C-alpha positions as CSV (number, residue, x, y, z in Angstrom):
1,M,14.0,-29.3,4.0
2,L,10.2,-29.7,3.6
3,I,9.9,-28.0,0.2
4,P,11.8,-28.5,-3.1
5,E,14.8,-26.3,-3.8
6,K,13.2,-25.1,-7.0
7,V,10.3,-23.8,-5.0
8,V,12.6,-22.1,-2.5
9,S,14.4,-20.3,-5.3
10,A,11.2,-19.1,-6.8
11,I,9.9,-17.9,-3.4
12,N,13.2,-16.0,-2.9
13,E,12.5,-14.3,-6.2
14,Q,9.1,-13.5,-5.0
15,I,10.5,-12.0,-1.8
16,G,12.4,-9.5,-4.1
17,Y,9.2,-8.7,-6.0
18,E,7.4,-8.0,-2.7
19,F,10.1,-5.7,-1.4
20,S,10.2,-4.0,-4.8
21,A,6.4,-3.4,-4.7
22,S,6.8,-2.0,-1.2
23,L,9.5,0.5,-2.3
24,Q,7.3,1.5,-5.3
25,Y,4.4,2.2,-3.0
26,Y,6.6,4.2,-0.6
27,A,7.7,6.3,-3.6
28,I,4.2,6.8,-4.8
29,G,3.1,7.7,-1.2
30,A,5.9,10.3,-1.0
31,H,4.9,11.7,-4.4
32,F,1.3,12.2,-3.2
33,A,2.6,13.7,0.1
34,T,4.6,16.2,-1.9
35,E,1.5,17.1,-3.8
36,A,-0.4,17.7,-0.4
37,L,-2.8,14.8,-0.9
38,P,-2.7,13.2,2.5
39,Q,-5.3,10.5,1.9
40,L,-3.7,9.2,-1.3
41,S,-0.3,9.4,0.4
42,A,-1.6,7.5,3.4
43,H,-3.2,4.8,1.2
44,F,0.1,4.1,-0.6
45,F,2.1,4.2,2.6
46,K,-0.3,1.6,4.0
47,Q,0.1,-0.5,0.8
48,A,3.9,-0.3,1.2
49,E,3.6,-1.8,4.6
50,E,1.4,-4.5,3.4
51,E,3.8,-5.5,0.7
52,K,6.7,-5.5,3.2
53,D,4.6,-7.8,5.4
54,H,4.0,-10.1,2.4
55,A,7.8,-10.3,1.9
56,L,8.3,-11.1,5.6
57,R,5.6,-13.8,5.4
58,F,7.5,-15.4,2.6
59,I,10.8,-15.2,4.5
60,K,9.2,-16.8,7.5
61,Y,7.8,-19.6,5.4
62,V,11.2,-20.4,3.8
63,V,12.9,-20.4,7.2
64,D,10.2,-22.6,8.7
65,A,10.5,-25.0,5.8
66,G,14.2,-25.3,6.3
67,G,15.3,-23.4,3.3
68,R,17.8,-20.6,2.9
69,V,16.5,-17.1,2.2
70,V,18.4,-15.2,-0.5
71,I,16.9,-11.8,-1.1
72,P,17.7,-10.6,-4.6
73,A,18.7,-7.0,-5.6
74,I,15.9,-4.8,-6.7
75,E,15.6,-1.8,-9.0
76,A,15.0,1.6,-7.7
77,P,11.3,2.6,-7.8
78,Q,9.8,5.2,-10.1
79,S,9.5,8.3,-8.0
80,T,8.1,11.0,-10.2
81,F,4.8,11.0,-12.1
82,Q,3.3,13.4,-14.6
83,A,-0.2,12.6,-13.4
84,A,-1.9,10.8,-10.5
85,E,-3.6,8.4,-12.9
86,G,-0.2,7.2,-14.1
87,A,1.0,6.4,-10.5
88,V,-2.2,4.5,-9.8
89,Q,-2.1,2.7,-13.2
90,L,1.4,1.6,-12.4
91,S,0.2,0.2,-9.1
92,L,-2.7,-1.6,-10.7
93,D,-0.4,-3.1,-13.3
94,Q,2.0,-4.1,-10.6
95,E,-0.8,-5.9,-8.7
96,V,-1.8,-7.8,-11.8
97,K,1.8,-8.8,-12.3
98,V,2.2,-10.0,-8.7
99,T,-1.0,-12.0,-9.2
100,R,0.5,-13.8,-12.2
101,Q,3.7,-14.4,-10.2
102,I,1.7,-16.0,-7.3
103,N,-0.2,-18.1,-9.8
104,A,3.1,-19.2,-11.3
105,L,4.3,-20.2,-7.8
106,V,1.2,-22.3,-7.3
107,E,1.8,-24.0,-10.7
108,L,5.4,-24.7,-9.8
109,A,4.4,-26.1,-6.4
110,R,1.8,-28.2,-8.2
111,T,4.3,-29.7,-10.7
112,E,6.7,-30.4,-7.7
113,N,3.9,-32.1,-5.7
114,D,4.6,-29.5,-3.0
115,Y,1.2,-29.4,-1.2
116,I,2.6,-27.6,1.8
117,T,3.5,-24.6,-0.4
118,I,0.2,-24.8,-2.3
119,N,-1.6,-24.5,1.0
120,F,0.6,-21.6,2.1
121,L,0.0,-19.7,-1.1
122,Q,-3.8,-19.9,-0.8
123,W,-3.7,-16.8,1.5
124,F,-1.8,-14.9,-1.2
125,L,-4.3,-15.8,-3.9
126,A,-7.2,-14.3,-1.9
127,E,-5.1,-11.3,-0.9
128,Q,-4.3,-10.6,-4.6
129,L,-8.0,-10.6,-5.5
130,E,-8.5,-7.9,-2.9
131,E,-5.4,-5.9,-4.0
132,V,-6.3,-5.9,-7.7
133,S,-9.9,-4.9,-6.9
134,S,-8.9,-2.2,-4.5
135,M,-6.3,-0.7,-7.0
136,D,-8.8,-0.9,-9.8
137,N,-11.4,1.0,-7.7
138,L,-8.7,3.6,-6.8
139,L,-7.9,4.1,-10.4
140,K,-11.6,4.7,-11.2
141,I,-11.8,7.3,-8.3
142,V,-8.8,9.2,-9.6
143,Q,-10.0,9.1,-13.1
144,R,-13.4,10.5,-12.1
145,A,-11.7,13.3,-10.1
146,G,-9.9,14.4,-13.2
147,D,-7.6,17.4,-12.6
148,D,-9.2,18.0,-9.2
149,L,-7.4,15.4,-7.1
150,L,-8.7,17.1,-3.9
151,K,-12.0,15.4,-4.8
152,A,-10.3,12.0,-4.9
153,D,-8.5,12.7,-1.6
154,E,-11.7,13.9,0.1
155,Y,-13.6,10.9,-1.3
156,L,-11.0,8.5,0.1
157,A,-11.3,10.2,3.5
158,R,-15.1,9.6,3.5
159,V,-15.5,6.3,1.7
160,G,-12.2,4.6,1.0
161,V,-11.6,2.5,-2.1
162,R,-14.2,-0.3,-1.7
163,S,-16.8,-0.5,-4.4
164,M,-19.2,-2.7,-2.4
165,P,-20.2,-2.4,1.3
166,Q,-18.3,-4.7,3.7
167,T,-19.9,-8.0,4.5
168,P,-20.3,-8.8,8.2
169,A,-17.4,-11.2,8.1
170,E,-15.0,-8.5,6.9
């Protein structure tokens, strides 16, 4: 095996976190669909797919490195929300938590002198910056819309969640 067993175990945990995040985003997407907010719903369904893809990326890495994938059990996601702001705040908090988890994986790989994993995790670090920024912007959009979530939904249809224009490389 190319990577230490401690790292494999920690990545297996992270796989569970990624699948958990995916399920949470599906639940939030379904909540917004029920509220007839198609743009918010679509945003969270897209996020759910991204989180699933992250889990699959970790699975492929463990398999490629010769480790054994063990996917942990995960809790059911929260599926009802009193307010849209609460659903988006939960998502932002989750992205911040995942960022800390990825940082902890990098630190573990560093203490284990596992440079292959450090290199692999660089993509996730950049991805988390984008995820936290995007969710923070979405929270601001929802907060500005107040009780009229149709404004937020319409804004997402026109502009999306970016706070800055895209650079040519994006």
